[in-house]
C-alpha positions, 0 to 999 in steps of 0.5 A: 556886528559879524558878517553873514554866515557862510553857506557851506552847502553851496560848495559841492564836494567840500565835505565827505558825506553822502548826499542822502539824509535817509540814515539820519531819520528818527534822531531828535535834535532836542536836548535829552532830559535823561542826561546830567547837565554837566555842560551846556550843550547846544541842541545838536546831535552828531551822527557821522564823522569823516576826517575833519568833518562831522554831520548832525542829525539834520544833515548839516556838515561841520568842520571839526576843529575840536576833534573831541578836545584834541582826541582824533589826531587822525580825524574821524573814522580813518580806515586804519582805525576802523580796520583795527576795531573790527579785527580786534573785536572779532578776536579778543575784546577783554581778558583779566589784567592779571594776565598779559595780552599781545597788543598791550605788550606790543604797544608798551614796547613801542611807547618805551622805544619812542619815549625813553621811559621804560615802563607804562601802566595803561588806564582808561583816561587822562585823569586816571593817568594823572592819578597814577602819576600822583600815586607813583610820585608819592610812593617814590617820595616815601621811599626815596626822599625821606617821606616827601609827598607834596606835588607842585603844580601850576596856576591855570593848569588843568589835569582832569576831573577826579578829586586828586586831579582837580586838586592838582588843577590850578583853577578854582572854578573846577574845584568849587563845591568839591572841598575839602580837596586832597592835601599835599598840593602847592600851586605856583605861577606858570612860566616862573622859575623863581616862584618854583625855586622858592616853592621846592623844599624837603617835602616836594616829591614832584613837580607836575606841569603841562609843556603847553597849558591847553585849558589855561589859554594855550600858554607856551612857556619861555624857552628856558622854562622846562629846562629850568624845571628839570634843573631845579628838580634834579638839584632838589632830588624831586621828580619831574612829571610832564602832563602830555595828555593834550600835547603828546602824540604829535599835536605840537609838531613833535612826537612829544612836546618836551622834545622842543625843550631838549629835556626828558621827564621822570614820569609822563602822562598820555591819553586823548590822541593815543587811540584816536577816540577809543578811551585810553590813558597811560602813565609812563615812568623811568624804570627805577621810578616805576619800581616802587609800584609793586604788585597790588599797589595799583590797578585798573579793571579795564586798563590795557585791554586787548581791544583798546591797545590794539586800536592804540597800536594802530593809531600810534604806528600810523602817526609814526609811519606817516610822519604825522608830527611833521605834518602837524608842524607844517599845517600849524605854521599855515594856520598861524600865519592865516590867523596872524593875517587876521590879527593884522586886520582885526584890533580885537586879536591881541596874540596868536600863539601855540605850537603845531596844531594846538593854537590859541587866539587871544582876544580883547573880548569874550570868546564864547559868542565867537565860538557860537557864531563859528558853530552856526556857520559850520565850524567847531572851535573851543574857548580856553579861558574867557578870551582865548579861541582854541583850535585843535584840528586833526593832524591830517587837516587839509589846506583847503579846510584850514582856509575855510576855517580862517574865513569863518573865524574872521567873519565870526569876529565882531566889528 
């Protein structure tokens, strides 16, 4: 039996909200019949966010260690993002993608400088970035690898919800009911170089992999895995695509997760944290690879609008200027040390793993009920697979909030 929930309201000043509840009036906390039930939402309606905290329509505060699935790297409503939104909304929201706009160009230049991948195509989401990477790899394979079109992805990987992205995803539960899937994909075990060596052949255009599997259980590969994939792709003449949608922009303690492995990809996908909550994605590629996408071969009505790229530019420059990846590395060590201390006291905790502030606690019991008990106590966390508790706090999380989260998690564990 879990211990009683913490009384967060007793800690005056612990969360950054006004004490009045007047601005929450008129919002119902019941589920809404007009929304498609694509997920099992609890009867909570969030209305305000600041930093690491959310507040619901009843006025209850929640420490948010989900942050939109690792989206809000700088937390909820940071001033730098609010200012960028207001300034760009007053200047230019949208113009045809047939033309350049100033924030688009500046952001693309900065990404190229910091990633070493010279060309960027902006999208609206991570799934669209994956779609762009798949199309780019297939067209490159047609032109440069004798018509090769297959893309090898990993068991338990996750790459998005569009039809090609869900085919690339190595989890049947996301594919069921949407058959027939897109042809031209192979799945092999993650962190298994021998399986990859057997799978690559003359039809392989690219290998698509997450540097750390997020949805698949916060699985961190062996140190030699990504370098080994790089060597196998180079030997076969195939492209290496890294899905950094969840791991990129500082989440793992480096700007890009592939930096831990000392390699570089041919194509990389970004989204989530890039604009700190405003929808954006990006497909990055080496110049010679990107060259196969000529005018008319790909596009997006809302890709790279001045509004979203101005906000992303504000977020990305802040991540760089404030050394946010280093902070994520430091706070990640602090959180994992605390979780491992819990592990030493709780036999149901099998392993604590991750890098930076993408952390998984592997359990011997289902994670779902623990997620629910944490939420009731005022902490929002995720599951990753059936028995992994996933933490993805903002990269600006404070030690006080990390300590509070650890206390709630330990109380939420059964036993």
